[in-house]
Every structure is written in C-alpha cells, then in structure tokens.
VOBA-43804 format. One record per residue (C-alpha): residue number from 1; x, y, z. Coordinates in nm, 2 decimals, always signed. Layout:
BEGIN
resi_x_y_z
NUM_X_Y_Z
...
This chain:
BEGIN
resi_x_y_z
1_+0.00_-3.99_+2.80
2_-0.29_-3.77_+2.89
3_-0.48_-3.62_+2.61
4_-0.53_-3.24_+2.60
5_-0.77_-3.02_+2.41
6_-0.66_-2.91_+2.07
7_-0.58_-2.54_+1.98
8_-0.58_-2.45_+2.35
9_-0.48_-2.08_+2.31
10_-0.68_-2.01_+1.99
11_-0.91_-1.76_+2.15
12_-0.62_-1.57_+2.31
13_-0.42_-1.58_+1.99
14_-0.70_-1.44_+1.78
15_-0.77_-1.17_+2.03
16_-0.40_-1.08_+2.03
17_-0.40_-1.05_+1.65
18_-0.71_-0.82_+1.67
19_-0.55_-0.61_+1.94
20_-0.22_-0.56_+1.76
21_-0.33_-0.55_+1.40
22_-0.69_-0.42_+1.43
23_-0.82_-0.70_+1.20
24_-1.03_-1.00_+1.27
25_-0.84_-1.29_+1.12
26_-1.02_-1.57_+0.93
27_-0.93_-1.93_+0.99
28_-0.91_-2.24_+0.78
29_-0.90_-2.58_+0.93
30_-0.69_-2.81_+0.71
31_-0.89_-3.13_+0.67
32_-0.63_-3.34_+0.50
33_-0.32_-3.50_+0.64
34_-0.01_-3.30_+0.58
35_+0.32_-3.42_+0.71
36_+0.40_-3.09_+0.85
37_+0.61_-3.05_+1.17
38_+0.75_-2.75_+1.36
39_+1.10_-2.87_+1.26
40_+1.01_-2.84_+0.89
41_+0.87_-2.49_+0.94
42_+1.17_-2.38_+1.13
43_+1.40_-2.51_+0.85
44_+1.19_-2.31_+0.60
45_+1.25_-1.99_+0.80
46_+0.90_-1.96_+0.94
47_+0.89_-1.74_+1.25
48_+0.80_-1.92_+1.57
49_+0.53_-1.71_+1.75
50_+0.44_-1.96_+2.03
51_+0.51_-2.31_+2.14
52_+0.41_-2.56_+2.41
53_+0.68_-2.82_+2.43
54_+0.79_-3.12_+2.64
55_+1.15_-3.20_+2.68
56_+1.26_-3.56_+2.69
57_+1.60_-3.73_+2.69
58_+1.56_-3.78_+2.32
59_+1.49_-3.41_+2.26
60_+1.20_-3.17_+2.23
61_+0.84_-3.27_+2.15
62_+0.60_-3.00_+2.04
63_+0.24_-3.02_+2.16
64_+0.15_-2.69_+2.00
65_+0.32_-2.43_+1.79
66_+0.22_-2.12_+1.60
67_+0.43_-2.00_+1.31
68_+0.41_-1.69_+1.09
69_+0.54_-1.67_+0.73
70_+0.66_-1.36_+0.54
71_+0.30_-1.31_+0.40
72_+0.16_-1.29_+0.76
73_-0.02_-1.62_+0.74
74_-0.02_-1.80_+1.07
75_+0.00_-2.18_+1.10
76_-0.12_-2.33_+1.42
77_-0.01_-2.69_+1.48
78_-0.17_-2.88_+1.76
79_-0.18_-3.24_+1.88
80_-0.35_-3.42_+2.17
81_-0.04_-3.58_+2.31
82_+0.33_-3.62_+2.23
83_+0.27_-3.97_+2.10
84_+0.05_-3.84_+1.82
85_+0.21_-3.87_+1.48
86_+0.03_-3.59_+1.29
87_-0.08_-3.24_+1.39
88_-0.42_-3.08_+1.35
89_-0.36_-2.77_+1.15
90_-0.53_-2.43_+1.13
91_-0.43_-2.14_+0.92
92_-0.52_-1.78_+1.01
93_-0.53_-1.51_+0.75
94_-0.67_-1.17_+0.68
95_-1.00_-1.19_+0.49
96_-0.85_-0.98_+0.20
97_-0.60_-1.27_+0.14
98_-0.86_-1.54_+0.08
99_-0.75_-1.59_-0.28
100_-0.38_-1.63_-0.17
101_-0.48_-1.89_+0.09
102_-0.54_-2.15_-0.18
103_-0.19_-2.12_-0.32
104_-0.05_-2.11_+0.03
105_-0.22_-2.44_+0.13
106_-0.11_-2.60_-0.20
107_+0.25_-2.50_-0.12
108_+0.22_-2.64_+0.23
109_+0.13_-2.98_+0.08
110_+0.46_-2.98_-0.10
111_+0.68_-2.90_+0.20
112_+0.92_-3.17_+0.31
C-alpha cells in the first residue's frame, strides 16, 4: 500500500474555519497513542465533517476523518495507509478554550 502524507487537508481545513467563524484555531498534536477510531467517534455522536475513505469487500477503511463535538473541538484523524493500526491525531480549538482542552484530551483517553 502506498503511503501518503499525514493531515493532507489541514491548511484548507484551518482556512475554512477562519473563513466561516472568523477565528484562527489553535492546534494540539496528540503525542500519545490513543485507540481512537472514526467508528468510536461516530458511536459517541461526534459529527463527521470530512472523510477520505477506501471501500473494500470487508467494509470501509478511513485514511482521514475530521469530527466535531458539541463544544466545537475538532478532531483530525490521519494515517499513512489503510494498513496502519493507529491514527495520528490533532485537535483544533479556539484559543479561549485552552483550559478546556486538557479535560477534553483526558476524556478522549477514556473513550472505548
């Protein structure tokens, strides 16, 4: 499987947030392994904002997906190829919500 660049639409995504909300979003790269998948976020009622998928006989495999929660935190999951087990994760948030980010990440670690 060919490897791709991670977070391929990040620049467009951040520009879109700025254009629609008038705020420059901050970002946090999660540097620990979290067993977080698009399926888990969909089960937890996160809103899918974007996805790049591949369809196989066994089902759908996400290369990238961006989700939004009710607090307007965005989670960007990205992996180099469909065979990768874990996603690289970035979280986007308004700078005024920095203190809430710590709790948000702590709760992400608990998701199963």
